[in-house]
C-alpha positions as CSV (number, residue, x, y, z in Angstrom):
1,M,58.2,-25.8,-297.4
2,A,58.5,-29.0,-295.4
3,R,59.7,-28.9,-291.8
4,V,62.2,-31.5,-290.5
5,L,63.0,-32.2,-286.9
6,I,66.5,-33.7,-286.3
7,V,67.0,-35.5,-283.0
8,D,70.6,-36.3,-282.2
9,D,72.8,-35.7,-279.2
10,D,75.9,-35.4,-281.3
11,P,76.1,-31.7,-282.2
12,T,78.4,-32.3,-285.1
13,V,76.1,-34.8,-286.8
14,A,73.1,-32.5,-286.1
15,D,74.9,-29.5,-287.6
16,V,75.9,-31.3,-290.7
17,L,72.5,-32.8,-291.3
18,S,70.9,-29.5,-290.6
19,R,73.0,-27.7,-293.3
20,Y,72.4,-30.4,-295.9
21,L,68.6,-30.4,-295.4
22,Q,68.4,-26.6,-295.4
23,R,70.3,-26.6,-298.7
24,A,67.7,-29.0,-300.0
25,G,65.0,-26.5,-299.1
26,Y,63.7,-27.7,-295.7
27,E,63.1,-25.9,-292.5
28,V,65.0,-27.6,-289.7
29,D,64.6,-27.8,-286.0
30,L,67.0,-29.5,-283.6
31,A,66.6,-31.5,-280.4
32,A,69.4,-33.2,-278.4
33,D,67.4,-35.6,-276.3
34,G,64.1,-37.5,-276.2
35,H,62.2,-35.2,-274.0
36,A,63.2,-32.2,-276.0
37,A,62.2,-34.1,-279.2
38,L,58.7,-34.6,-278.0
39,A,58.3,-31.1,-276.8
40,T,59.7,-29.7,-280.1
41,A,57.5,-32.0,-282.2
42,A,54.4,-30.8,-280.3
43,A,55.3,-27.2,-280.7
44,T,56.5,-27.2,-284.4
45,R,54.4,-30.1,-285.9
46,P,57.2,-31.3,-288.2
47,D,56.5,-33.0,-291.5
48,L,59.2,-35.6,-290.7
49,V,61.5,-36.5,-287.8
50,V,65.1,-37.8,-288.2
51,L,65.5,-39.7,-285.0
52,D,68.7,-41.2,-283.5
53,L,68.2,-44.5,-281.8
54,M,70.6,-43.8,-278.9
55,L,69.5,-40.7,-277.0
56,P,70.1,-39.6,-273.4
57,G,67.1,-39.8,-271.1
58,L,64.4,-41.1,-273.4
59,N,65.7,-43.4,-276.2
60,G,64.7,-43.2,-279.8
61,L,62.4,-46.2,-279.7
62,E,60.3,-44.7,-276.9
63,V,60.2,-41.3,-278.7
64,C,59.1,-43.1,-281.9
65,R,56.4,-44.9,-279.9
66,R,55.1,-41.8,-278.4
67,L,55.1,-39.9,-281.7
68,R,53.0,-42.8,-283.1
69,E,50.5,-42.4,-280.2
70,T,49.9,-38.8,-281.0
71,G,50.0,-38.7,-284.8
72,S,51.4,-40.1,-288.0
73,V,54.5,-38.0,-288.7
74,P,57.0,-40.0,-290.7
75,V,60.1,-41.1,-288.9
76,V,63.6,-41.8,-290.4
77,M,65.6,-43.6,-287.7
78,L,69.4,-43.4,-287.4
79,T,70.9,-46.8,-286.2
80,A,74.4,-48.2,-285.7
81,L,76.1,-50.0,-288.5
82,G,75.4,-53.7,-288.5
83,A,72.9,-53.5,-285.7
84,E,70.2,-55.5,-287.5
85,H,68.2,-56.1,-284.4
86,D,68.1,-52.4,-283.7
87,R,66.9,-51.7,-287.2
88,I,64.1,-54.3,-287.0
89,V,63.0,-53.1,-283.6
90,G,62.9,-49.5,-284.9
91,L,60.7,-50.6,-287.8
92,E,58.5,-52.5,-285.4
93,H,58.0,-49.3,-283.3
94,G,56.7,-47.5,-286.4
95,A,59.8,-46.0,-288.1
96,D,59.2,-45.5,-291.8
97,D,62.8,-45.8,-292.9
98,Y,66.3,-46.1,-291.4
99,V,69.8,-45.0,-292.2
100,T,72.8,-46.8,-290.6
101,K,75.8,-44.9,-289.1
102,P,78.2,-43.9,-290.5
103,F,76.2,-42.5,-293.4
104,S,76.4,-40.0,-296.1
105,P,74.4,-36.8,-295.4
106,R,73.4,-36.9,-299.1
107,E,72.0,-40.4,-298.6
108,L,70.0,-39.2,-295.6
109,T,68.7,-36.2,-297.6
110,L,67.5,-38.5,-300.4
111,R,65.8,-40.8,-297.9
112,V,64.0,-37.8,-296.4
113,Q,62.9,-36.6,-299.8
114,S,61.6,-40.1,-300.6
115,V,59.6,-40.5,-297.5
116,L,58.1,-37.0,-297.8
117,R,57.1,-37.6,-301.4
118,R,55.2,-40.8,-300.4
119,A,53.7,-39.1,-297.4
120,A,52.3,-36.4,-299.8
121,G,50.7,-39.2,-301.8
122,P,52.5,-40.0,-305.1
123,P,50.5,-40.9,-308.2
124,T,51.2,-44.7,-307.8
125,S,49.5,-44.6,-304.4
126,T,46.6,-42.3,-305.1
127,A,45.3,-43.6,-308.4
128,G,42.6,-46.2,-308.4
129,G,40.0,-45.0,-306.0
130,V,38.7,-47.1,-303.1
131,I,39.3,-50.8,-302.8
132,D,37.4,-53.2,-300.5
133,V,39.7,-55.5,-298.6
134,G,37.4,-57.9,-296.7
135,P,36.3,-56.0,-293.6
136,F,38.4,-53.0,-294.5
137,T,38.3,-50.2,-297.1
138,V,41.6,-48.9,-298.6
139,D,41.0,-45.3,-299.7
140,L,43.9,-44.6,-302.0
141,P,43.3,-40.9,-302.7
142,A,42.8,-40.2,-299.0
143,R,45.6,-42.6,-297.9
144,E,43.3,-44.1,-295.3
145,V,42.3,-47.6,-294.2
146,R,38.9,-47.8,-292.6
147,G,37.4,-50.6,-290.7
148,E,34.3,-51.2,-288.6
149,N,35.8,-49.2,-285.7
150,G,37.0,-46.3,-287.7
151,T,40.4,-45.4,-289.3
152,I,43.3,-47.7,-288.8
153,S,46.6,-45.9,-288.2
154,L,49.3,-46.9,-290.6
155,T,52.8,-45.4,-291.2
156,V,53.7,-44.0,-294.6
157,R,55.5,-47.1,-295.7
158,E,52.8,-49.5,-294.3
159,F,50.2,-47.7,-296.3
160,D,52.4,-47.7,-299.5
161,L,53.1,-51.4,-299.1
162,L,49.4,-52.3,-298.6
163,A,48.3,-50.0,-301.4
164,Y,50.8,-51.6,-303.8
165,L,49.7,-55.1,-302.9
166,V,45.9,-54.5,-303.1
167,R,46.3,-52.9,-306.5
168,H,47.8,-56.1,-307.7
169,P,45.5,-58.8,-306.2
170,R,46.7,-62.4,-306.3
171,R,50.0,-61.5,-307.7
172,A,53.1,-62.7,-305.8
173,F,56.0,-60.3,-305.2
174,S,59.4,-61.1,-303.9
175,R,60.9,-59.0,-301.2
176,P,63.4,-57.4,-303.6
177,E,60.6,-56.5,-305.9
178,L,58.6,-54.9,-303.1
179,M,61.6,-53.0,-301.9
180,E,62.2,-51.5,-305.3
181,A,58.5,-50.7,-305.9
182,V,57.6,-49.4,-302.5
183,W,60.8,-48.1,-301.0
184,G,62.6,-47.2,-304.2
185,W,65.6,-49.2,-303.2
186,S,67.4,-51.6,-305.5
187,Y,69.5,-53.0,-302.6
188,G,69.3,-53.1,-298.8
189,D,68.1,-55.1,-295.9
190,Q,65.2,-57.2,-297.0
191,S,64.0,-57.7,-293.4
192,T,62.5,-54.2,-293.9
193,V,59.7,-55.8,-296.0
194,T,59.2,-58.7,-293.6
195,V,58.8,-56.4,-290.6
196,H,56.3,-54.2,-292.5
197,I,54.3,-57.2,-293.6
198,R,54.2,-58.4,-290.0
199,R,53.0,-55.0,-288.7
200,L,50.3,-54.9,-291.4
201,R,49.1,-58.4,-290.4
202,E,48.9,-57.3,-286.8
203,K,46.6,-54.4,-287.7
204,L,44.5,-56.1,-290.4
205,E,44.3,-59.8,-289.9
206,A,41.9,-61.5,-287.6
207,D,44.6,-64.0,-286.8
208,P,48.1,-62.6,-287.7
209,S,49.7,-66.0,-287.1
210,S,47.5,-67.5,-289.9
211,P,47.0,-64.6,-292.4
212,S,44.3,-64.7,-295.0
213,I,44.7,-61.2,-296.5
214,L,48.5,-60.7,-296.8
215,V,49.6,-64.3,-297.4
216,T,53.1,-65.8,-297.7
217,V,54.0,-67.5,-301.0
218,W,56.7,-69.9,-300.0
219,G,59.9,-69.5,-302.0
220,V,58.7,-66.3,-303.6
221,G,57.4,-63.6,-301.2
222,Y,54.0,-62.2,-300.5
223,R,50.7,-61.5,-302.2
224,Y,47.3,-59.9,-301.4
225,E,44.5,-62.4,-301.4
226,P,41.1,-60.7,-301.8
227,P,38.2,-62.5,-300.0
228,G,36.0,-62.1,-303.1
229,P,35.8,-60.0,-306.3
230,V,37.9,-56.9,-306.0
231,T,35.8,-53.8,-306.3
232,A,37.2,-50.3,-307.1
233,A,35.4,-47.0,-307.3
């Protein structure tokens, strides 16, 4: 049974989400501020964190950053309706997904289920073996990217996006196509894809401002450009 940590200083929101997630079969822990969130995460080792952006003491962005420093637990961030900047910043700090307030508890539960399924390694991400990507190796079954200096830390969605692109070399995808294939959304804020591409470039490209691996196809979207013949084992 997966364990979910809900971090929200609104007791009503936390209670409603807790009951919905428990009915969906999850074990749930609660924290009402950033410091409590980090302490609870260290003690309980959750499989996923639902994290409000606005928290007393230590805000959600800082909590997300610190969680990323100590592990790869998936994070679904709660943001204010219409605050596009906050959503983008949350993704840049390593959030795997976001839900805007006000939201449906059922929608949040479905997002949690989606992220956890991908974190467990769905068939579309694990089939295909090991692919060489220039100076990096993408190990699909292990869900790892390895370089000369060891394993490169990626979030669940970052890995899924990279895995999808490298399994379709030199094929250009639009942002809506990538959202549906990787996130499972047929609608939503397409800047999500843009932010994740930028984060991957920062981690994988020798010069992120002039990418040679994850390239932009103007008027279309993005594609993976292999440096040579694609090899898979």
